N, C-alpha and C positions, 0 to 999 in steps of 0.2 A: 165675474168681473164687475167691479164697481166703478162706473165711469163718472160718478159724482164726486164732490169735494167733502161729502159727509160720510161718517161711519154708518153702516147699515147693518142692523140685526136681521138675520134671515132665518127662515125655516124651510125644511124640505118636506114635500108631500107627494105621495103617489097619486097620479092623475087617472090612469086608465085601468087600474086593477086594485082590488081590495088588498090591503096589507098595511104594514107599518115600517117606518124608517127609524133606525136608532143611530144617533151620532156616537161615534166611539171616542171623540175628544171632548164631549160635553156640550159646547155651544158652537154656533156658527155665526161669525161676525165678519163683515167685509170692510176692510180699511179703505179710506178714501183713495181713489185711483188705484186700487189694489185687486189682487186675485186671491181667492180663498181656495184652499185644498184641504181635503180631509178624508177620513174613512167612515163608511157607514155599513150597517147591517140592514139588509132588506128582508123582512119577514113576510112571507105570503102563505096563506092557508093552503094546505095540500090539495084541497078540492078545486082550487083556482088554477093549479098548475096542470095544463093539459099537454104541454110539449116540454121536451128537454131544455129547449132554449125559448124563453118567453120574453117578448119585447115589452119593455116598461117605459113609462114617461115619468120623470121626477120634476115637479114644479119647484122652483126656487122662489119663495115668497117673502116679501117684506110687508108685514101687516096682512091686508087682504089682497095686495097687488102682486100679481105674478110678474117677476122681473126676468125670468128665463125658464126654459123647459129643456131638460136634459133627456135625450133618448139613448137608451142603453138596453142591455139584455140581462135577464136573470137566468142563471144556469141552475137548474134544480134536478132532482131525481123524480122518476115516475114510478108508480106502483105497477109492476109488471102484470099484475092480474087485472088492472083497470083497462077497460075497453072503451074506445070512442063511440 
């Protein structure tokens, strides 16, 4: 949600786990007084996934400023041979 009267270019970054976020629609821009929606792929290295459902935090940033943090879950597969 952009509560300002200016267009804001934003980027997404994982905060609490190593990985990468890829935007499926190319860019992420927030219109003045608007809400942005989109689809992303979250890529996390296999060795970082220790549970079937992993909590992740995605920072929405404009420049170096964090303007929001989204908390969600990453559903992945586990290597059945891997032991804790």
